[in-house]
BAVO-918396 format. One line per field, with one value per atom (N, C-alpha, C): atom name; residue in one letter; chain; x, y, z. Coordinates in Angstrom, 1 decimal. Layout:
N
site = [CA; ...]
code = [A; ...]
unit = [A; ...]
X = [X; ...]
Y = [Y; ...]
Z = [Z; ...]
END
This chain:
70
site = [N; CA; C; N; CA; C; N; CA; C; N; CA; C; N; CA; C; N; CA; C; N; CA; C; N; CA; C; N; CA; C; N; CA; C; N; CA; C; N; CA; C; N; CA; C; N; CA; C; N; CA; C; N; CA; C; N; CA; C; N; CA; C; N; CA; C; N; CA; C; N; CA; C; N; CA; C; N; CA; C; N; CA; C; N; CA; C; N; CA; C; N; CA; C; N; CA; C; N; CA; C; N; CA; C; N; CA; C; N; CA; C; N; CA; C; N; CA; C; N; CA; C; N; CA; C; N; CA; C; N; CA; C; N; CA; C; N; CA; C; N; CA; C; N; CA; C; N; CA; C; N; CA; C; N; CA; C; N; CA; C; N; CA; C; N; CA; C; N; CA; C; N; CA; C; N; CA; C; N; CA; C; N; CA; C; N; CA; C; N; CA; C; N; CA; C; N; CA; C; N; CA; C; N; CA; C; N; CA; C; N; CA; C; N; CA; C; N; CA; C; N; CA; C; N; CA; C; N; CA; C; N; CA; C; N; CA; C; N; CA; C; N; CA; C]
code = [M; M; M; H; H; H; Y; Y; Y; V; V; V; S; S; S; R; R; R; N; N; N; G; G; G; F; F; F; Y; Y; Y; P; P; P; E; E; E; T; T; T; N; N; N; R; R; R; A; A; A; V; V; V; G; G; G; S; S; S; S; S; S; T; T; T; R; R; R; I; I; I; L; L; L; F; F; F; C; C; C; A; A; A; A; A; A; T; T; T; F; F; F; Y; Y; Y; I; I; I; A; A; A; Y; Y; Y; A; A; A; V; V; V; W; W; W; G; G; G; I; I; I; R; R; R; V; V; V; I; I; I; D; D; D; D; D; D; M; M; M; W; W; W; F; F; F; W; W; W; I; I; I; I; I; I; E; E; E; M; M; M; L; L; L; A; A; A; Y; Y; Y; N; N; N; S; S; S; T; T; T; G; G; G; G; G; G; F; F; F; L; L; L; R; R; R; A; A; A; V; V; V; G; G; G; F; F; F; W; W; W; V; V; V; Y; Y; Y]
unit = [A; A; A; A; A; A; A; A; A; A; A; A; A; A; A; A; A; A; A; A; A; A; A; A; A; A; A; A; A; A; A; A; A; A; A; A; A; A; A; A; A; A; A; A; A; A; A; A; A; A; A; A; A; A; A; A; A; A; A; A; A; A; A; A; A; A; A; A; A; A; A; A; A; A; A; A; A; A; A; A; A; A; A; A; A; A; A; A; A; A; A; A; A; A; A; A; A; A; A; A; A; A; A; A; A; A; A; A; A; A; A; A; A; A; A; A; A; A; A; A; A; A; A; A; A; A; A; A; A; A; A; A; A; A; A; A; A; A; A; A; A; A; A; A; A; A; A; A; A; A; A; A; A; A; A; A; A; A; A; A; A; A; A; A; A; A; A; A; A; A; A; A; A; A; A; A; A; A; A; A; A; A; A; A; A; A; A; A; A; A; A; A; A; A; A; A; A; A; A; A; A; A; A; A; A; A; A; A; A; A]
X = [77.4; 77.9; 78.5; 78.3; 78.6; 80.0; 80.8; 82.1; 82.1; 82.7; 82.5; 84.1; 84.4; 85.9; 86.0; 87.4; 87.9; 87.0; 86.8; 85.9; 84.5; 84.1; 82.7; 81.7; 82.2; 81.4; 81.5; 80.4; 80.5; 81.3; 81.9; 82.8; 82.1; 80.9; 80.1; 79.9; 79.9; 79.8; 81.1; 82.4; 83.7; 84.1; 83.5; 83.7; 82.9; 81.6; 80.9; 81.5; 82.0; 82.5; 83.8; 84.6; 85.9; 85.7; 84.9; 84.6; 84.0; 83.0; 82.4; 83.4; 84.3; 85.3; 86.2; 86.6; 87.6; 86.9; 85.6; 85.1; 85.1; 84.7; 84.7; 86.0; 87.1; 88.5; 88.9; 88.6; 88.9; 88.2; 86.9; 86.1; 86.8; 87.0; 87.6; 88.9; 89.9; 91.2; 91.0; 90.2; 89.9; 89.3; 88.5; 87.8; 89.1; 89.7; 90.9; 91.9; 92.4; 93.2; 92.6; 91.4; 90.8; 90.6; 90.3; 90.4; 91.7; 92.7; 94.1; 94.6; 94.4; 95.0; 94.0; 92.7; 92.0; 91.8; 91.5; 91.4; 92.6; 93.7; 94.9; 95.0; 94.1; 94.1; 93.4; 92.6; 92.0; 93.1; 93.8; 95.0; 95.2; 95.6; 95.9; 96.7; 97.7; 98.7; 98.1; 97.3; 96.6; 95.5; 94.9; 93.9; 94.7; 95.8; 96.6; 97.1; 97.5; 98.1; 97.0; 95.7; 94.6; 94.1; 94.1; 93.7; 94.4; 95.9; 96.8; 96.7; 96.6; 96.4; 95.0; 94.0; 92.7; 92.8; 93.4; 93.6; 94.3; 95.4; 96.3; 95.7; 94.8; 94.3; 93.1; 92.4; 91.3; 91.8; 92.8; 93.4; 93.8; 94.6; 95.1; 93.8; 92.8; 91.8; 91.0; 90.6; 89.9; 90.7; 91.9; 92.7; 92.8; 92.9; 93.1; 92.0; 90.7; 89.3; 89.0; 89.7; 89.6; 88.5; 88.1; 87.2; 87.8; 89.0; 89.9; 90.7; 90.8; 91.7; 92.9; 92.9; 94.1; 95.1]
Y = [84.8; 86.1; 85.9; 86.9; 86.8; 87.5; 87.0; 87.6; 88.7; 90.0; 90.9; 91.4; 91.6; 92.0; 93.3; 93.7; 95.1; 96.2; 95.9; 96.9; 97.1; 96.2; 96.4; 95.5; 94.7; 93.8; 92.4; 91.7; 90.3; 89.6; 88.5; 87.6; 87.5; 87.1; 86.8; 88.2; 89.3; 90.5; 90.8; 90.6; 90.7; 89.8; 88.8; 87.8; 87.9; 88.5; 88.9; 90.1; 90.9; 92.2; 91.9; 91.1; 90.7; 89.9; 88.9; 88.0; 88.9; 89.8; 90.6; 91.6; 92.1; 93.1; 92.3; 91.1; 90.4; 90.0; 89.5; 89.3; 90.5; 91.6; 92.8; 93.1; 93.1; 93.3; 92.2; 91.0; 90.0; 90.2; 90.5; 90.8; 92.1; 93.1; 94.3; 94.1; 93.2; 93.0; 92.1; 91.1; 90.2; 91.1; 92.0; 92.8; 93.8; 94.3; 95.2; 94.4; 93.3; 92.2; 91.7; 91.6; 91.0; 92.0; 93.2; 94.4; 94.6; 94.5; 94.8; 93.5; 92.4; 91.2; 90.3; 90.4; 89.7; 88.2; 87.3; 85.9; 85.2; 85.7; 85.2; 85.3; 86.1; 86.3; 84.9; 84.1; 83.0; 81.8; 81.8; 80.9; 80.6; 79.5; 79.2; 80.0; 80.4; 81.4; 82.7; 83.2; 84.6; 84.5; 83.4; 83.3; 83.2; 82.8; 82.9; 84.3; 84.8; 86.3; 87.2; 87.2; 87.9; 87.6; 86.6; 86.1; 86.7; 86.6; 87.3; 88.8; 89.4; 90.8; 91.3; 90.4; 90.8; 90.5; 89.6; 89.2; 90.2; 90.7; 91.6; 93.0; 93.3; 94.7; 94.7; 93.5; 93.6; 94.0; 93.3; 93.6; 95.0; 95.4; 96.8; 97.9; 97.7; 98.4; 98.7; 97.4; 97.3; 97.9; 97.8; 98.4; 100.0; 100.3; 101.7; 102.6; 102.0; 102.6; 102.6; 101.7; 101.6; 100.4; 99.8; 98.6; 97.5; 97.0; 96.0; 96.9; 96.7; 97.5; 96.6; 95.5; 94.5; 94.5]
Z = [135.5; 135.1; 133.8; 132.9; 131.6; 131.4; 130.5; 130.1; 129.3; 129.5; 128.6; 128.3; 127.1; 126.8; 127.1; 127.1; 127.4; 126.7; 125.5; 124.6; 125.0; 126.0; 126.4; 125.6; 124.8; 124.0; 124.4; 124.2; 124.4; 123.2; 123.6; 122.5; 121.2; 121.4; 120.1; 119.2; 119.8; 119.0; 118.4; 119.1; 118.7; 117.4; 117.5; 116.5; 115.4; 115.5; 114.3; 113.6; 114.4; 113.7; 113.1; 113.8; 113.1; 111.8; 111.9; 110.7; 109.4; 109.9; 108.7; 108.2; 109.0; 108.5; 107.7; 108.0; 107.3; 105.9; 105.8; 104.5; 103.7; 104.3; 103.5; 102.8; 103.7; 103.3; 102.2; 102.4; 101.5; 100.0; 100.2; 98.9; 98.2; 98.8; 98.3; 97.8; 98.4; 97.8; 96.6; 96.7; 95.7; 94.4; 94.5; 93.6; 92.8; 93.7; 93.2; 92.4; 92.9; 92.2; 90.9; 90.8; 89.7; 88.5; 89.0; 88.1; 87.5; 88.3; 87.7; 86.9; 87.3; 86.8; 86.0; 86.1; 85.6; 85.9; 84.9; 85.4; 86.0; 85.8; 86.3; 87.8; 88.4; 89.8; 90.5; 89.7; 90.1; 90.1; 91.1; 91.2; 92.7; 93.1; 94.5; 95.3; 94.7; 95.3; 95.7; 94.6; 95.0; 96.2; 96.2; 97.4; 98.7; 98.8; 100.1; 100.2; 99.3; 99.3; 99.8; 99.2; 99.4; 100.8; 101.1; 102.6; 103.5; 103.3; 104.3; 104.5; 103.2; 103.2; 104.0; 103.8; 104.4; 105.8; 106.3; 107.7; 108.6; 107.8; 108.5; 108.5; 107.5; 107.4; 108.3; 108.6; 109.7; 111.0; 111.4; 112.7; 112.8; 111.8; 111.9; 111.9; 111.0; 111.0; 112.3; 113.0; 114.0; 115.2; 115.2; 116.3; 116.1; 114.8; 114.7; 114.9; 114.6; 115.0; 116.5; 117.2; 118.6; 119.0; 118.1; 118.4; 119.2; 118.8; 119.5; 120.2; 121.6; 122.4; 123.0; 122.6; 123.2; 122.0]
END
């Protein structure tokens, strides 16, 4: 018997959607920050901030659209 999540998808599908969404949010956040601050955004501190924003935005977005129901 295969495990299916509450949203009706297999865990592999949930991971793929979550990972892809996080990558898109990370790239979009980095692009916006680079457009505003330029090369100064290439710093270790900014990568942590961008990753934090992308990670939190991913969870919020996927819950808001109803893909993640937990």
